[in-house]
C-alpha positions in Angstrom: -9.6 -0.7 23.3 -6.9 2.1 22.6 -4.4 2.2 19.5 -1.3 1.1 21.9 -3.1 -1.8 22.9 -3.7 -3.5 19.7 -1.8 -6.0 18.8 -0.6 -5.6 15.3 -1.1 -8.3 13.3 1.8 -10.5 11.2 0.3 -12.2 8.5 2.2 -15.2 7.9 0.7 -17.6 4.2 0.7 -20.9 4.9 0.5 -24.0 2.0 3.0 -26.7 3.6 5.5 -26.4 1.6 9.2 -26.9 3.3 9.3 -23.4 2.5 6.4 -21.8 4.1 7.0 -24.0 6.9 9.9 -21.9 7.7 8.3 -18.8 6.9 6.0 -19.8 9.6 9.4 -20.9 11.7 10.5 -17.3 11.4 6.7 -15.7 12.0 7.5 -17.8 15.8 10.4 -16.6 16.3 10.7 -13.0 16.0 6.3 -12.3 16.3 7.1 -11.4 20.4 10.1 -9.5 20.1 8.4 -7.6 17.0 5.5 -7.4 18.9 2.9 -9.2 16.6 0.2 -10.9 16.6 0.6 -13.9 14.2 -2.2 -14.9 11.8 -1.4 -18.2 9.7 -3.5 -17.9 6.4 -4.5 -20.9 3.8 -5.7 -19.3 0.9 -7.5 -22.8 -2.1 -9.5 -22.3 -5.0 -11.7 -25.4 -6.2 -10.6 -25.9 -9.5 -12.6 -25.8 -11.9 -12.7 -28.9 -14.6 -13.8 -29.0 -18.7 -16.2 -30.5 -17.7 -17.9 -27.5 -15.3 -16.9 -24.9 -17.7 -19.2 -26.6 -20.4 -22.2 -26.7 -17.9 -21.9 -30.0 -16.9 -19.5 -31.2 -14.2 -20.8 -31.0 -10.3 -18.8 -28.1 -9.6 -17.7 -27.3 -5.5 -20.3 -30.3 -4.9 -18.0 -32.5 -6.6 -15.0 -33.5 -4.4 -15.4 -35.4 -1.1 -14.0 -36.1 2.0 -10.1 -34.7 2.3 -10.5 -34.2 -1.4 -12.3 -30.7 -1.3 -9.5 -28.0 -0.9 -11.1 -26.6 1.7 -11.0 -29.9 4.2 -7.4 -29.6 2.7 -6.1 -26.8 3.7 -7.1 -26.5 6.7 -5.9 -30.0 7.4 -2.4 -28.2 6.5 -3.5 -25.4 8.6 -4.5 -27.8 11.9 -1.3 -29.4 11.8 1.4 -27.0 10.4 0.8 -25.2 13.6 0.3 -27.6 15.8 3.8 -29.0 14.9 5.6 -25.7 15.5 3.7 -24.4 18.1 2.2 -26.8 19.9 0.5 -26.9 23.4 -0.4 -22.9 22.7 -1.3 -23.9 19.1 -5.5 -22.4 20.3 -3.2 -19.1 20.5 -2.9 -18.7 16.8 -5.1 -16.7 15.1 -5.5 -19.2 11.5 -7.6 -18.6 8.5 -9.3 -21.2 5.3 -9.8 -18.7 2.3 -11.3 -19.3 -0.6 -9.8 -17.1 -3.1 -7.3 -16.5 -5.8 -3.8 -17.0 -3.9 -2.1 -12.9 -5.1 -4.6 -11.1 -5.1 -6.7 -12.7 -1.2 -2.8 -12.2 0.0 -2.9 -8.9 -1.4 -5.6 -8.2 -0.5 -5.2 -9.1 3.5 -2.4 -7.0 3.4 -4.5 -4.0 4.0 -5.0 -4.7 7.6 -1.4 -6.3 8.7 1.9 -5.1 9.3 4.3 -7.2 7.9 3.6 -10.7 5.7 5.5 -13.5 6.1 5.9 -16.2 3.1 8.0 -18.8 2.3 10.0 -18.6 -1.3 8.6 -21.5 -3.5 5.5 -23.5 -3.0 4.3 -25.3 -5.6 8.3 -25.4 -7.1 10.4 -24.2 -9.6 8.5 -25.7 -12.8 5.2 -24.5 -11.7 6.7 -21.3 -10.6 8.1 -21.0 -13.9 4.4 -21.3 -15.7 2.8 -19.8 -13.2 4.8 -16.6 -11.8 6.0 -16.4 -8.0 3.6 -16.1 -5.6 5.6 -14.2 -2.7 7.7 -12.2 -6.0 3.7 -11.3 -6.8 3.4 -10.2 -3.7 5.9 -8.3 -2.3 5.3 -6.2 -5.9 1.7 -5.5 -4.8 1.3 -5.7 -0.6 0.2 -3.5 1.5 2.7 -4.2 3.7 6.1 -5.9 4.3 7.3 -8.5 2.9 9.3 -11.3 4.5 10.1 -13.8 2.5 11.5 -16.7 3.5 13.8 -20.0 2.2 12.8 -23.4 2.9 16.2 -26.0 3.4 18.0 -26.4 0.5 
């Protein structure tokens, strides 16, 4: 495959929040104009409890069914892509990846032409405490970043 035949990747960070849904919609509207292939990603982590840290917890084996972050991630991706793309959902690449959100997204930007993400995920309070994922990714990304604001 020549470099001319290879589709450029538009990476879309999706967590099911209103602004990530707006980002997915933006990507769907602009991908063909920009001649890019959409890849929708959800990054998740297993949360450690105090018992896990002490060595007496269950770790990732303690999650059951939909409480498992990986199951939740895959479901969020499936529902979001199906809602946005309908019958064309099978044409969209989706990836559920375990890891630190900012670090993983920045690593993924090495293979992308554009990163599209929402302006808020967890909410204003979490952003104050944790810092903004979109701000961190915009500062560290290896490709241009489009930050889409969700409904007011």
